[in-house]
C-alpha positions in Angstrom: 138.9 84.4 92.2 137.9 83.8 95.8 140.3 84.8 98.6 140.2 83.1 102.0 140.0 85.2 105.2 142.8 85.2 107.7 140.2 85.6 110.4 138.0 82.6 111.3 134.4 83.2 110.1 133.2 79.7 110.6 129.8 79.8 112.4 129.0 83.3 111.1 126.3 84.2 108.6 128.2 85.3 105.5 127.5 86.5 101.9 129.7 86.8 98.9 130.9 90.2 97.9 133.0 90.9 94.7 135.6 93.7 95.0 138.1 94.2 92.2 137.2 90.9 90.6 137.9 89.0 93.9 135.1 87.3 95.9 135.2 87.8 99.6 133.2 86.0 102.3 131.7 88.8 104.3 129.8 88.4 107.6 126.4 89.9 108.0 126.7 93.3 109.6 129.6 94.3 107.4 129.0 96.2 104.1 131.2 97.7 101.4 131.3 101.3 100.3 133.0 101.0 96.9 133.4 104.8 96.4 135.2 105.2 99.7 137.0 101.9 99.5 136.0 101.1 103.0 134.3 98.2 104.9 131.5 99.4 107.3 130.6 97.5 110.4 127.0 98.5 111.3 124.6 96.6 113.6 121.2 97.7 114.8 119.5 95.9 117.6 116.0 96.8 118.8 116.1 100.0 116.7 119.4 101.1 118.5 122.7 101.4 116.7 125.0 99.2 118.7 128.0 98.9 116.4 129.3 101.5 113.9 132.9 101.5 112.6 134.7 102.0 109.3 137.9 100.2 108.1 139.5 101.7 105.0 141.7 99.8 102.5 144.3 102.6 102.7 144.7 102.4 106.5 145.1 98.6 106.6 147.1 98.2 103.4 144.6 96.1 101.3 141.0 95.2 100.8 141.6 91.8 102.5 143.4 93.3 105.6 140.7 96.0 106.0 138.0 93.3 105.9 139.9 91.1 108.5 140.0 94.1 110.8 136.3 94.7 110.3 135.6 91.1 111.1 137.7 91.1 114.3 135.8 94.3 115.4 132.4 92.7 114.7 133.4 89.5 116.6 134.7 91.4 119.6 131.5 93.5 119.7 129.5 90.4 120.5 126.9 91.3 117.9 128.0 89.0 115.1 125.2 87.1 113.4 125.7 83.3 113.9 124.7 80.9 111.2 123.0 78.5 113.7 120.6 81.4 114.8 119.0 81.2 111.4 117.1 78.2 109.9 117.4 78.4 106.1 114.3 77.0 104.3 115.2 78.2 100.8 117.2 80.9 99.0 114.3 83.3 99.8 112.9 82.0 103.1 114.6 82.0 106.5 113.5 81.6 110.1 114.9 83.7 113.0 114.5 83.7 116.7 113.0 87.1 117.7 111.8 88.5 121.1 108.3 89.9 121.0 106.9 92.1 123.7 104.4 90.3 125.8 105.1 86.9 124.2 108.8 86.2 124.7 111.1 84.5 122.2 109.4 83.4 119.0 110.3 81.8 115.7 109.5 84.2 112.9 109.9 83.5 109.2 110.8 86.0 106.4 110.2 85.5 102.7 111.9 87.9 100.4 110.2 89.2 97.3 111.8 89.0 93.8 110.6 92.5 93.0 110.7 95.7 95.0 108.2 94.5 97.5 109.2 93.7 101.1 108.1 90.1 101.0 106.3 88.5 103.9 106.7 87.9 107.6 105.2 84.9 109.3 104.8 84.2 113.0 105.4 80.5 113.6 105.5 79.7 117.3 106.9 80.6 120.6 110.2 79.0 121.6 108.6 77.4 124.7 106.1 75.5 122.6 108.7 74.3 120.1 111.2 73.3 122.7 108.6 71.4 124.8 107.4 69.5 121.8 103.8 70.5 122.4 103.7 72.9 119.4 105.8 70.9 117.0 103.0 69.8 114.7 101.7 73.3 114.3 105.2 74.5 113.9 105.8 72.0 111.1 102.6 73.0 109.3 103.6 76.7 109.5 107.0 75.9 108.1 105.3 74.1 105.2 103.1 77.1 104.6 106.1 79.5 104.6 108.1 77.4 102.1 105.1 77.0 99.8 104.6 80.8 100.0 108.3 81.3 99.2 108.1 79.1 96.0 104.9 80.7 94.8 106.3 84.2 95.5 109.5 83.4 93.6 107.5 81.9 90.6 104.9 84.7 90.9 101.9 82.2 90.8 98.9 82.2 93.1 98.9 78.4 93.6 101.4 75.6 93.3 101.0 72.1 91.8 100.4 69.1 94.1 103.9 67.8 93.3 105.4 71.0 94.7 103.3 70.6 97.9 104.7 67.0 98.2 108.3 68.2 97.7 107.8 71.0 100.3 106.4 68.5 102.9 109.3 66.1 102.3 111.9 69.0 102.5 110.5 70.3 105.8 110.3 66.8 107.4 113.9 66.2 106.5 114.9 69.6 107.8 113.3 68.9 111.2 115.4 65.8 111.6 118.6 67.6 110.5 121.6 68.9 112.5 120.7 72.4 111.2 117.4 72.3 113.1 119.1 70.9 116.2 121.6 73.7 116.2 118.7 76.2 115.6 116.9 74.9 118.7 120.2 75.2 120.7 120.6 78.8 119.5 117.0 79.4 120.7 117.8 78.1 124.1 120.9 80.4 124.3 118.7 83.4 123.5 115.9 82.3 125.9 118.4 81.9 128.7 119.9 85.3 127.8 116.5 87.0 128.0 115.9 85.4 131.5 119.2 86.7 132.8 118.6 90.2 131.4 115.2 90.3 132.9 116.6 89.2 136.3 119.3 91.8 136.3 116.8 94.5 135.3 114.5 93.5 138.2 117.5 93.7 140.6 118.3 97.2 139.4 114.8 98.3 140.1 114.8 97.1 143.7 
């Protein structure tokens, strides 16, 4: 059974979590401690713990109400993970906007491993090159490489057949024309603008 949230989670990155045979939509940044019957809100940004709170079932009367309280806390913290900030290539491959020292905002892809390995990390492009259009062809080719790598990692084979390559190219070309990619670019602009403002304020403080 799936139970709906009383708190609006639309636009948030969520995953399914089963508790007592009930499936809950849980935003990223919230985990479940089954032994303590508690939802834990924990967010780390730039190696710094920025959100850390616990919401027990006993205190809020039920699993659902404790989760709703945790979601509200996460939303009000301003550190909730938004779905449009991530470009989903497949079940095991995603692209994030990440700030890199000396480079600025970049698109970075992560491919998870089916085993115990950490998977792979791929630098794709800077936000400026993607947004300007100058780096779009290289960005497209890097996305194709990432998705091919994800399929080969999942199937644990060194090379994929030609038909797989054709399917990957078609999938990436369709993705680049989709609303998902448009929203991902808009999320990148928000992050780039935020970085500029933070840098400006930091310079004012130093004067």
